N, C-alpha and C positions, 0 to 999 in steps of 0.2 A: 481521450487515453486509459486503461484500468489496465493494471496486471495485477498479478495474486502469485502472493512466492512462501511458498514454503519449505522443506529440509524433507522433504521425501518427495517420489514419487507413487510410493506406493498407494490406487487406490483402494486399496483391503484393509490401510493402516484405520485401530480402532480407533474412534470421536477425541477419546480420554484424549489419547498423543496429539493431537492431531494444534501443532502452534502457526497462527496465516498470518502472512500482511498484508496487505490490498495498498498498491503504491495507484495514484490518481491526477490527472493531469487533466485537466477543467477551464473553463471559463463565463463567467456574470459576468451581467455588462450591471454595470450603477450608470446614477445620472453626472456621472465622470466621464465615463470612459464602460471599456474592456478591459478586467482585471482576474491574470491565467493565474488557477488556485496546483500547488500542488497539497495533494492530501493525504493523507500515510494515514491506517488506521492495525491496531493486532485483534486476533482475534482466539484466543485457547478453550477452549471447554469450561465449566465451572463445577463443580460437583455436586454444587447447591443449590445448583438453575436445572441440574441437568440438560442442559446444552453451550451452544458452540458463542462465546457473545464479547463482545465487539468492544472494545476500553481503548484507551490511549490512541484518542486521536488529536492527530496535528496537522495546523494548511498554514496555510505558506499563503501570499498575497504580494506578485507583482504583477508591473507596469505593463514592462516586454517582455513577447513568450521569447527571448535566447535565455532569459535568465532563469523562465520557470521553465523550461529542460535542462535547462544545463543543473538547476535542485535537483530538479527527475533525477538524473545521470547521476548526481551527487547517490542521491539516495536510498538508488539501487546497487553504489558501491559499498554503503555500508550497511545494509540489507544481507549483501553477498556475504560481506567478510565476518560478520552472524552467522553462518551458515544457510542463511535462506536461497539457497543459488536454480532451486526452481522453482519455474515462472509457466506463466498460464498460455505465453503470448511467446508466438514463432518473429525469434532473432533471421 
């Protein structure tokens, strides 16, 4: 599952005003089994680079899917409290 959060639904908002968070829940296999990952990344306009740049990537790993889903929801709530209430997913 992957979801993008913004503070606006204005499709015509200037790029230099965009501030985006991406939240992702995914699994990855390794020699010990399947880990469930919650990844949060932030993107905003960079005047220096002249484009949107991704930074502040955080990844948490869980062995139990229910724990990963709980953390995903906690991060959704935290983003909403910061004003990122618009999502690209229909609930």
